Every structure is written in C-alpha cells, then in structure tokens.
A tleap script that builds the chain and sets N, CA, C and O, in Angstrom:
source leaprc.protein.ff14SB
mol = sequence {
  NMET ALA ASP HIE LYS SER TYR ARG TRP LEU
  ILE VAL GLY THR PHE SER ILE VAL CYS ALA
  LEU ALA HIE ALA ALA SER GLY PHE ASN ILE
  THR GLN SER ASP GLU GLY LYS VAL ALA ILE
  GLY MET ASP THR THR GLU VAL GLN ARG SER
  LEU GLY PRO PRO GLU VAL VAL PHE ARG PHE
  PRO ARG GLN PRO GLY PRO THR TRP THR TYR
  ASN VAL VAL GLY ALA PRO PHE GLY ILE THR
  LYS PHE ASP VAL ASP PHE GLY ALA ASP GLY
  ARG VAL VAL SER ALA ASN GLU ARG ILE ILE
  GLY THR ILE CTRP
}
set mol.1.N position { -31.618 30.631 11.914 }
set mol.1.CA position { -32.976 30.631 12.414 }
set mol.1.C position { -33.994 30.591 11.266 }
set mol.1.O position { -35.008 29.899 11.366 }
set mol.2.N position { -33.734 31.320 10.188 }
set mol.2.CA position { -34.656 31.335 9.054 }
set mol.2.C position { -34.722 29.958 8.398 }
set mol.2.O position { -35.785 29.533 7.945 }
set mol.3.N position { -33.570 29.255 8.348 }
set mol.3.CA position { -33.561 27.925 7.754 }
set mol.3.C position { -34.415 26.954 8.555 }
set mol.3.O position { -35.085 26.095 7.981 }
set mol.4.N position { -34.395 27.083 9.868 }
set mol.4.CA position { -35.191 26.216 10.736 }
set mol.4.C position { -36.688 26.431 10.485 }
set mol.4.O position { -37.450 25.466 10.436 }
set mol.5.N position { -37.110 27.689 10.325 }
set mol.5.CA position { -38.526 27.976 10.051 }
set mol.5.C position { -38.927 27.469 8.671 }
set mol.5.O position { -40.025 26.941 8.495 }
set mol.6.N position { -38.041 27.628 7.693 }
set mol.6.CA position { -38.332 27.142 6.341 }
set mol.6.C position { -38.525 25.632 6.348 }
set mol.6.O position { -39.435 25.107 5.705 }
set mol.7.N position { -37.668 24.950 7.074 }
set mol.7.CA position { -37.753 23.496 7.180 }
set mol.7.C position { -39.077 23.081 7.820 }
set mol.7.O position { -39.716 22.129 7.373 }
set mol.8.N position { -39.483 23.792 8.857 }
set mol.8.CA position { -40.747 23.489 9.548 }
set mol.8.C position { -41.922 23.675 8.588 }
set mol.8.O position { -42.824 22.838 8.550 }
set mol.9.N position { -41.921 24.760 7.813 }
set mol.9.CA position { -43.020 24.994 6.878 }
set mol.9.C position { -43.027 23.966 5.752 }
set mol.9.O position { -44.089 23.603 5.246 }
set mol.10.N position { -41.849 23.500 5.361 }
set mol.10.CA position { -41.764 22.450 4.360 }
set mol.10.C position { -42.418 21.169 4.864 }
set mol.10.O position { -43.153 20.506 4.131 }
set mol.11.N position { -42.147 20.831 6.107 }
set mol.11.CA position { -42.752 19.635 6.705 }
set mol.11.C position { -44.264 19.794 6.823 }
set mol.11.O position { -45.013 18.877 6.485 }
set mol.12.N position { -44.714 20.947 7.300 }
set mol.12.CA position { -46.154 21.194 7.447 }
set mol.12.C position { -46.836 21.145 6.081 }
set mol.12.O position { -47.904 20.547 5.948 }
set mol.13.N position { -46.231 21.770 5.063 }
set mol.13.CA position { -46.805 21.761 3.724 }
set mol.13.C position { -46.894 20.368 3.140 }
set mol.13.O position { -47.910 19.996 2.553 }
set mol.14.N position { -45.838 19.602 3.299 }
set mol.14.CA position { -45.822 18.225 2.797 }
set mol.14.C position { -46.895 17.388 3.490 }
set mol.14.O position { -47.613 16.623 2.846 }
set mol.15.N position { -46.993 17.541 4.801 }
set mol.15.CA position { -47.997 16.807 5.571 }
set mol.15.C position { -49.403 17.163 5.094 }
set mol.15.O position { -50.253 16.281 4.968 }
set mol.16.N position { -49.655 18.430 4.831 }
set mol.16.CA position { -50.976 18.862 4.374 }
set mol.16.C position { -51.333 18.242 3.029 }
set mol.16.O position { -52.460 17.791 2.824 }
set mol.17.N position { -50.371 18.221 2.118 }
set mol.17.CA position { -50.626 17.639 0.799 }
set mol.17.C position { -50.889 16.143 0.903 }
set mol.17.O position { -51.805 15.623 0.266 }
set mol.18.N position { -50.086 15.453 1.705 }
set mol.18.CA position { -50.267 14.011 1.881 }
set mol.18.C position { -51.632 13.715 2.495 }
set mol.18.O position { -52.302 12.770 2.080 }
set mol.19.N position { -52.049 14.507 3.472 }
set mol.19.CA position { -53.372 14.306 4.090 }
set mol.19.C position { -54.489 14.518 3.071 }
set mol.19.O position { -55.448 13.747 3.038 }
set mol.20.N position { -54.375 15.546 2.249 }
set mol.20.CA position { -55.400 15.810 1.235 }
set mol.20.C position { -55.483 14.661 0.237 }
set mol.20.O position { -56.577 14.237 -0.135 }
set mol.21.N position { -54.337 14.159 -0.193 }
set mol.21.CA position { -54.335 13.039 -1.134 }
set mol.21.C position { -54.885 11.769 -0.501 }
set mol.21.O position { -55.611 11.017 -1.151 }
set mol.22.N position { -54.551 11.527 0.743 }
set mol.22.CA position { -55.068 10.342 1.437 }
set mol.22.C position { -56.572 10.436 1.606 }
set mol.22.O position { -57.277 9.436 1.471 }
set mol.23.N position { -57.066 11.624 1.898 }
set mol.23.CA position { -58.509 11.807 2.054 }
set mol.23.C position { -59.217 11.536 0.729 }
set mol.23.O position { -60.246 10.860 0.699 }
set mol.24.N position { -58.673 12.056 -0.354 }
set mol.24.CA position { -59.287 11.837 -1.662 }
set mol.24.C position { -59.253 10.361 -2.040 }
set mol.24.O position { -60.180 9.860 -2.676 }
set mol.25.N position { -58.199 9.671 -1.656 }
set mol.25.CA position { -58.069 8.254 -2.003 }
set mol.25.C position { -58.977 7.366 -1.179 }
set mol.25.O position { -59.219 6.221 -1.559 }
set mol.26.N position { -59.494 7.869 -0.044 }
set mol.26.CA position { -60.302 7.037 0.836 }
set mol.26.C position { -61.715 6.809 0.302 }
set mol.26.O position { -62.365 5.831 0.673 }
set mol.27.N position { -62.199 7.709 -0.573 }
set mol.27.CA position { -63.538 7.556 -1.107 }
set mol.27.C position { -63.527 6.843 -2.443 }
set mol.27.O position { -62.464 6.507 -2.964 }
set mol.28.N position { -64.691 6.615 -2.990 }
set mol.28.CA position { -64.798 5.971 -4.287 }
set mol.28.C position { -64.702 7.033 -5.366 }
set mol.28.O position { -65.429 8.026 -5.345 }
set mol.29.N position { -63.805 6.816 -6.301 }
set mol.29.CA position { -63.566 7.777 -7.358 }
set mol.29.C position { -64.220 7.321 -8.649 }
set mol.29.O position { -64.277 6.129 -8.952 }
set mol.30.N position { -64.719 8.304 -9.409 }
set mol.30.CA position { -65.269 8.050 -10.725 }
set mol.30.C position { -64.607 9.021 -11.701 }
set mol.30.O position { -63.913 9.948 -11.284 }
set mol.31.N position { -64.819 8.811 -12.979 }
set mol.31.CA position { -64.350 9.744 -13.994 }
set mol.31.C position { -65.558 10.501 -14.536 }
set mol.31.O position { -66.702 10.134 -14.266 }
set mol.32.N position { -65.297 11.556 -15.299 }
set mol.32.CA position { -66.414 12.306 -15.876 }
set mol.32.C position { -67.242 11.432 -16.810 }
set mol.32.O position { -68.452 11.630 -16.916 }
set mol.33.N position { -66.628 10.482 -17.481 }
set mol.33.CA position { -67.401 9.607 -18.372 }
set mol.33.C position { -68.332 8.688 -17.583 }
set mol.33.O position { -69.354 8.250 -18.111 }
set mol.34.N position { -67.991 8.389 -16.321 }
set mol.34.CA position { -68.866 7.557 -15.481 }
set mol.34.C position { -70.164 8.278 -15.128 }
set mol.34.O position { -71.185 7.637 -14.878 }
set mol.35.N position { -70.126 9.606 -15.109 }
set mol.35.CA position { -71.326 10.371 -14.737 }
set mol.35.C position { -72.505 10.056 -15.648 }
set mol.35.O position { -73.654 10.074 -15.207 }
set mol.36.N position { -72.225 9.768 -16.915 }
set mol.36.CA position { -73.275 9.459 -17.878 }
set mol.36.C position { -73.987 8.140 -17.620 }
set mol.36.O position { -75.008 7.858 -18.248 }
set mol.37.N position { -73.469 7.334 -16.715 }
set mol.37.CA position { -74.104 6.059 -16.382 }
set mol.37.C position { -75.332 6.238 -15.496 }
set mol.37.O position { -76.128 5.311 -15.342 }
set mol.38.N position { -75.489 7.429 -14.913 }
set mol.38.CA position { -76.615 7.687 -14.006 }
set mol.38.C position { -77.745 8.363 -14.781 }
set mol.38.O position { -77.525 9.339 -15.497 }
set mol.39.N position { -78.951 7.831 -14.627 }
set mol.39.CA position { -80.120 8.382 -15.312 }
set mol.39.C position { -81.239 8.645 -14.305 }
set mol.39.O position { -81.370 7.946 -13.300 }
set mol.40.N position { -82.021 9.643 -14.591 }
set mol.40.CA position { -83.186 9.949 -13.761 }
set mol.40.C position { -84.064 8.699 -13.694 }
set mol.40.O position { -84.324 8.050 -14.707 }
set mol.41.N position { -84.511 8.378 -12.488 }
set mol.41.CA position { -85.384 7.226 -12.297 }
set mol.41.C position { -84.683 5.964 -11.833 }
set mol.41.O position { -85.340 5.013 -11.408 }
set mol.42.N position { -83.338 5.937 -11.908 }
set mol.42.CA position { -82.609 4.755 -11.420 }
set mol.42.C position { -82.787 4.646 -9.908 }
set mol.42.O position { -82.938 5.658 -9.224 }
set mol.43.N position { -82.770 3.425 -9.391 }
set mol.43.CA position { -82.837 3.261 -7.935 }
set mol.43.C position { -81.421 3.170 -7.357 }
set mol.43.O position { -80.439 3.140 -8.098 }
set mol.44.N position { -81.335 3.127 -6.039 }
set mol.44.CA position { -80.028 3.145 -5.370 }
set mol.44.C position { -79.166 1.943 -5.762 }
set mol.44.O position { -77.948 2.068 -5.896 }
set mol.45.N position { -79.794 0.787 -5.944 }
set mol.45.CA position { -79.048 -0.409 -6.331 }
set mol.45.C position { -78.428 -0.242 -7.718 }
set mol.45.O position { -77.281 -0.630 -7.938 }
set mol.46.N position { -79.178 0.330 -8.641 }
set mol.46.CA position { -78.665 0.547 -9.995 }
set mol.46.C position { -77.509 1.546 -10.003 }
set mol.46.O position { -76.525 1.358 -10.720 }
set mol.47.N position { -77.630 2.605 -9.209 }
set mol.47.CA position { -76.560 3.600 -9.136 }
set mol.47.C position { -75.311 2.969 -8.532 }
set mol.47.O position { -74.205 3.160 -9.039 }
set mol.48.N position { -75.488 2.226 -7.458 }
set mol.48.CA position { -74.341 1.599 -6.812 }
set mol.48.C position { -73.690 0.561 -7.738 }
set mol.48.O position { -72.468 0.411 -7.738 }
set mol.49.N position { -74.482 -0.135 -8.505 }
set mol.49.CA position { -73.943 -1.105 -9.461 }
set mol.49.C position { -73.147 -0.382 -10.554 }
set mol.49.O position { -72.140 -0.907 -11.030 }
set mol.50.N position { -73.584 0.803 -10.950 }
set mol.50.CA position { -72.918 1.564 -12.013 }
set mol.50.C position { -71.671 2.304 -11.541 }
set mol.50.O position { -70.662 2.332 -12.245 }
set mol.51.N position { -71.737 2.909 -10.342 }
set mol.51.CA position { -70.648 3.764 -9.868 }
set mol.51.C position { -69.898 3.238 -8.651 }
set mol.51.O position { -68.802 3.710 -8.347 }
set mol.52.N position { -70.471 2.276 -7.959 }
set mol.52.CA position { -69.899 1.825 -6.697 }
set mol.52.C position { -70.507 2.610 -5.547 }
set mol.52.O position { -71.329 3.500 -5.767 }
set mol.53.N position { -70.112 2.288 -4.324 }
set mol.53.CA position { -70.637 3.016 -3.167 }
set mol.53.C position { -70.182 4.474 -3.206 }
set mol.53.O position { -69.090 4.767 -3.693 }
set mol.54.N position { -71.003 5.381 -2.701 }
set mol.54.CA position { -70.626 6.800 -2.712 }
set mol.54.C position { -69.529 7.103 -1.690 }
set mol.54.O position { -69.327 6.364 -0.726 }
set mol.55.N position { -68.836 8.202 -1.932 }
set mol.55.CA position { -67.828 8.679 -0.985 }
set mol.55.C position { -68.519 9.198 0.282 }
set mol.55.O position { -68.060 8.959 1.399 }
set mol.56.N position { -69.635 9.914 0.082 }
set mol.56.CA position { -70.382 10.509 1.192 }
set mol.56.C position { -71.874 10.378 0.912 }
set mol.56.O position { -72.312 10.530 -0.228 }
set mol.57.N position { -72.651 10.098 1.952 }
set mol.57.CA position { -74.113 10.133 1.871 }
set mol.57.C position { -74.573 11.204 2.853 }
set mol.57.O position { -74.209 11.184 4.029 }
set mol.58.N position { -75.382 12.143 2.352 }
set mol.58.CA position { -75.841 13.237 3.201 }
set mol.58.C position { -77.328 13.450 2.989 }
set mol.58.O position { -77.832 13.311 1.875 }
set mol.59.N position { -78.020 13.785 4.053 }
set mol.59.CA position { -79.455 14.086 3.958 }
set mol.59.C position { -79.664 15.560 4.288 }
set mol.59.O position { -79.563 15.965 5.446 }
set mol.60.N position { -79.956 16.360 3.259 }
set mol.60.CA position { -80.191 17.785 3.463 }
set mol.60.C position { -81.553 17.999 4.102 }
set mol.60.O position { -82.497 17.269 3.801 }
set mol.61.N position { -81.671 18.998 4.986 }
set mol.61.CA position { -82.971 19.295 5.594 }
set mol.61.C position { -84.014 19.613 4.517 }
set mol.61.O position { -83.708 20.269 3.521 }
set mol.62.N position { -85.208 19.155 4.723 }
set mol.62.CA position { -86.360 19.384 3.851 }
set mol.62.C position { -86.215 18.787 2.452 }
set mol.62.O position { -86.937 19.175 1.534 }
set mol.63.N position { -85.288 17.850 2.286 }
set mol.63.CA position { -85.162 17.135 1.021 }
set mol.63.C position { -85.775 15.748 1.193 }
set mol.63.O position { -85.613 15.137 2.250 }
set mol.64.N position { -86.466 15.244 0.193 }
set mol.64.CA position { -87.175 13.975 0.336 }
set mol.64.C position { -86.282 12.747 0.466 }
set mol.64.O position { -86.699 11.736 1.031 }
set mol.65.N position { -85.062 12.824 -0.051 }
set mol.65.CA position { -84.169 11.671 -0.005 }
set mol.65.C position { -82.722 12.101 0.158 }
set mol.65.O position { -82.428 13.296 0.211 }
set mol.66.N position { -81.818 11.137 0.236 }
set mol.66.CA position { -80.399 11.448 0.452 }
set mol.66.C position { -79.707 11.932 -0.824 }
set mol.66.O position { -80.226 11.782 -1.930 }
set mol.67.N position { -78.534 12.510 -0.641 }
set mol.67.CA position { -77.641 12.875 -1.731 }
set mol.67.C position { -76.387 12.038 -1.595 }
set mol.67.O position { -75.763 12.010 -0.534 }
set mol.68.N position { -76.015 11.355 -2.667 }
set mol.68.CA position { -74.777 10.583 -2.695 }
set mol.68.C position { -73.743 11.407 -3.437 }
set mol.68.O position { -74.033 11.967 -4.494 }
set mol.69.N position { -72.531 11.484 -2.889 }
set mol.69.CA position { -71.465 12.264 -3.508 }
set mol.69.C position { -70.289 11.365 -3.863 }
set mol.69.O position { -69.851 10.537 -3.065 }
set mol.70.N position { -69.793 11.550 -5.079 }
set mol.70.CA position { -68.631 10.827 -5.588 }
set mol.70.C position { -67.527 11.826 -5.919 }
set mol.70.O position { -67.809 12.950 -6.334 }
set mol.71.N position { -66.278 11.420 -5.739 }
set mol.71.CA position { -65.130 12.216 -6.130 }
set mol.71.C position { -64.839 11.937 -7.607 }
set mol.71.O position { -64.737 10.780 -8.017 }
set mol.72.N position { -64.705 13.004 -8.406 }
set mol.72.CA position { -64.415 12.866 -9.833 }
set mol.72.C position { -62.923 13.083 -10.047 }
set mol.72.O position { -62.400 14.156 -9.744 }
set mol.73.N position { -62.237 12.071 -10.567 }
set mol.73.CA position { -60.800 12.182 -10.821 }
set mol.73.C position { -60.556 12.598 -12.267 }
set mol.73.O position { -61.322 12.253 -13.167 }
set mol.74.N position { -59.484 13.339 -12.468 }
set mol.74.CA position { -59.112 13.756 -13.810 }
set mol.74.C position { -59.952 14.885 -14.371 }
set mol.74.O position { -59.895 15.148 -15.572 }
set mol.75.N position { -60.739 15.567 -13.529 }
set mol.75.CA position { -61.556 16.680 -14.002 }
set mol.75.C position { -60.648 17.877 -14.319 }
set mol.75.O position { -59.674 18.110 -13.604 }
set mol.76.N position { -60.949 18.630 -15.370 }
set mol.76.CA position { -60.049 19.691 -15.811 }
set mol.76.C position { -59.963 20.911 -14.885 }
set mol.76.O position { -59.022 21.696 -15.006 }
set mol.77.N position { -60.904 21.088 -13.977 }
set mol.77.CA position { -60.915 22.287 -13.142 }
set mol.77.C position { -60.563 22.012 -11.687 }
set mol.77.O position { -60.957 22.777 -10.806 }
set mol.78.N position { -59.836 20.944 -11.421 }
set mol.78.CA position { -59.417 20.638 -10.061 }
set mol.78.C position { -60.417 19.746 -9.348 }
set mol.78.O position { -61.054 18.895 -9.969 }
set mol.79.N position { -60.551 19.941 -8.050 }
set mol.79.CA position { -61.423 19.095 -7.233 }
set mol.79.C position { -62.863 19.231 -7.719 }
set mol.79.O position { -63.424 20.326 -7.761 }
set mol.80.N position { -63.442 18.094 -8.083 }
set mol.80.CA position { -64.801 18.067 -8.620 }
set mol.80.C position { -65.568 16.924 -7.957 }
set mol.80.O position { -65.036 15.829 -7.775 }
set mol.81.N position { -66.809 17.189 -7.602 }
set mol.81.CA position { -67.692 16.194 -6.995 }
set mol.81.C position { -68.881 15.953 -7.912 }
set mol.81.O position { -69.278 16.829 -8.680 }
set mol.82.N position { -69.441 14.756 -7.820 }
set mol.82.CA position { -70.645 14.405 -8.572 }
set mol.82.C position { -71.708 14.016 -7.566 }
set mol.82.O position { -71.558 13.033 -6.840 }
set mol.83.N position { -72.791 14.793 -7.524 }
set mol.83.CA position { -73.873 14.576 -6.568 }
set mol.83.C position { -75.055 13.904 -7.244 }
set mol.83.O position { -75.498 14.328 -8.311 }
set mol.84.N position { -75.563 12.848 -6.610 }
set mol.84.CA position { -76.750 12.144 -7.096 }
set mol.84.C position { -77.818 12.303 -6.024 }
set mol.84.O position { -77.655 11.821 -4.903 }
set mol.85.N position { -78.922 12.985 -6.372 }
set mol.85.CA position { -80.017 13.238 -5.435 }
set mol.85.C position { -81.140 12.231 -5.659 }
set mol.85.O position { -81.563 11.982 -6.788 }
set mol.86.N position { -81.610 11.657 -4.547 }
set mol.86.CA position { -82.693 10.676 -4.594 }
set mol.86.C position { -83.968 11.262 -4.009 }
set mol.86.O position { -83.926 12.097 -3.106 }
set mol.87.N position { -85.091 10.818 -4.532 }
set mol.87.CA position { -86.387 11.217 -3.998 }
set mol.87.C position { -86.803 10.298 -2.865 }
set mol.87.O position { -86.067 9.385 -2.489 }
set mol.88.N position { -87.990 10.545 -2.323 }
set mol.88.CA position { -88.508 9.738 -1.218 }
set mol.88.C position { -88.696 8.278 -1.611 }
set mol.88.O position { -88.668 7.395 -0.754 }
set mol.89.N position { -88.888 8.019 -2.910 }
set mol.89.CA position { -89.072 6.648 -3.390 }
set mol.89.C position { -87.745 5.929 -3.644 }
set mol.89.O position { -87.747 4.783 -4.092 }
set mol.90.N position { -86.612 6.584 -3.365 }
set mol.90.CA position { -85.309 5.958 -3.553 }
set mol.90.C position { -84.820 5.965 -4.992 }
set mol.90.O position { -83.914 5.211 -5.348 }
set mol.91.N position { -85.416 6.815 -5.820 }
set mol.91.CA position { -85.018 6.905 -7.223 }
set mol.91.C position { -84.345 8.251 -7.502 }
set mol.91.O position { -84.640 9.251 -6.849 }
set mol.92.N position { -83.442 8.259 -8.478 }
set mol.92.CA position { -82.694 9.469 -8.824 }
set mol.92.C position { -83.638 10.544 -9.352 }
set mol.92.O position { -84.435 10.300 -10.258 }
set mol.93.N position { -83.533 11.744 -8.766 }
set mol.93.CA position { -84.310 12.889 -9.252 }
set mol.93.C position { -83.405 13.909 -9.940 }
set mol.93.O position { -83.872 14.688 -10.771 }
set mol.94.N position { -82.108 13.911 -9.599 }
set mol.94.CA position { -81.150 14.777 -10.298 }
set mol.94.C position { -79.735 14.271 -10.059 }
set mol.94.O position { -79.462 13.572 -9.083 }
set mol.95.N position { -78.845 14.640 -10.970 }
set mol.95.CA position { -77.434 14.292 -10.849 }
set mol.95.C position { -76.634 15.434 -11.461 }
set mol.95.O position { -76.830 15.794 -12.621 }
set mol.96.N position { -75.726 16.000 -10.663 }
set mol.96.CA position { -75.002 17.185 -11.106 }
set mol.96.C position { -73.551 17.157 -10.669 }
set mol.96.O position { -73.214 16.628 -9.610 }
set mol.97.N position { -72.697 17.737 -11.504 }
set mol.97.CA position { -71.293 17.903 -11.173 }
set mol.97.C position { -71.129 19.222 -10.412 }
set mol.97.O position { -71.748 20.232 -10.748 }
set mol.98.N position { -70.287 19.188 -9.389 }
set mol.98.CA position { -70.020 20.385 -8.574 }
set mol.98.C position { -68.515 20.622 -8.564 }
set mol.98.O position { -67.754 19.780 -8.087 }
set mol.99.N position { -68.082 21.772 -9.092 }
set mol.99.CA position { -66.662 22.098 -9.179 }
set mol.99.C position { -66.260 22.878 -7.934 }
set mol.99.O position { -66.833 23.924 -7.631 }
set mol.100.N position { -65.272 22.359 -7.220 }
set mol.100.CA position { -64.751 23.026 -6.022 }
set mol.100.C position { -63.507 23.825 -6.389 }
set mol.100.O position { -63.289 24.905 -5.839 }
set mol.101.N position { -62.697 23.325 -7.295 }
set mol.101.CA position { -61.492 24.023 -7.738 }
set mol.101.C position { -60.244 23.403 -7.157 }
set mol.101.O position { -60.247 22.236 -6.763 }
set mol.102.N position { -59.187 24.169 -7.101 }
set mol.102.CA position { -57.909 23.663 -6.585 }
set mol.102.C position { -57.822 23.858 -5.090 }
set mol.102.O position { -58.572 24.642 -4.508 }
set mol.103.N position { -56.894 23.134 -4.465 }
set mol.103.CA position { -56.713 23.273 -3.020 }
set mol.103.C position { -55.851 24.472 -2.670 }
set mol.103.O position { -55.689 24.794 -1.493 }
set mol.104.N position { -55.299 25.132 -3.666 }
set mol.104.CA position { -54.466 26.311 -3.430 }
set mol.104.C position { -55.282 27.510 -3.682 }
set mol.104.O position { -54.790 28.631 -3.547 }
savepdb mol mol.pdb
quit
C-alpha cells in the first residue's frame, strides 16, 4: 500500500514540474543582460523591438499605463521577472527586476 501512494506522489510531483516548465516556456524569455536594453523614455515599439513581446501585460489600478512582464532565464536566485512600467504617453517610466525565488 505504501508503494502505491509513493508512486502516486511521484506522478503528481512529475506532473507539477512539467506544468511549471511548460508555463515558463510559453512566455518570452530574456536574460539579465537583456534588461540593460531598456531605457527610461523608450516607447512600446522600441521595447518590443529590443526584448520581444512581453510574457504578461497588466494594468494596475491608479497607474497611468500598463506594466509589461518578462521571464528572466538564468537568474542566480531562481524565478525572476523583469517589469517594464509605461506612463500615460506610452513611454517607459521605470524598469525593475523582481525576484520570486525557487518553486520549492
């Protein structure tokens, strides 16, 4: 009976890891060196030309423009995102790395 439960947890664990990897692969990935390509004042076309389309676009309440998020691969502290915030004029007002950490 214990072997059957162990086998079930092995399958569930494997499935979870595969899903996490597939999710990460579905977005556009950048490296930490790519982050330096973004400068304050760039417009959305320039950012997209430099980094590609974002993984996620989100509009925070009371913010003048959207936030584009990219997945950073090869970051030393695990799961890392790079957020590019745009103003109402469609130009970059800030760009910051956000460390989430490991999935464990």
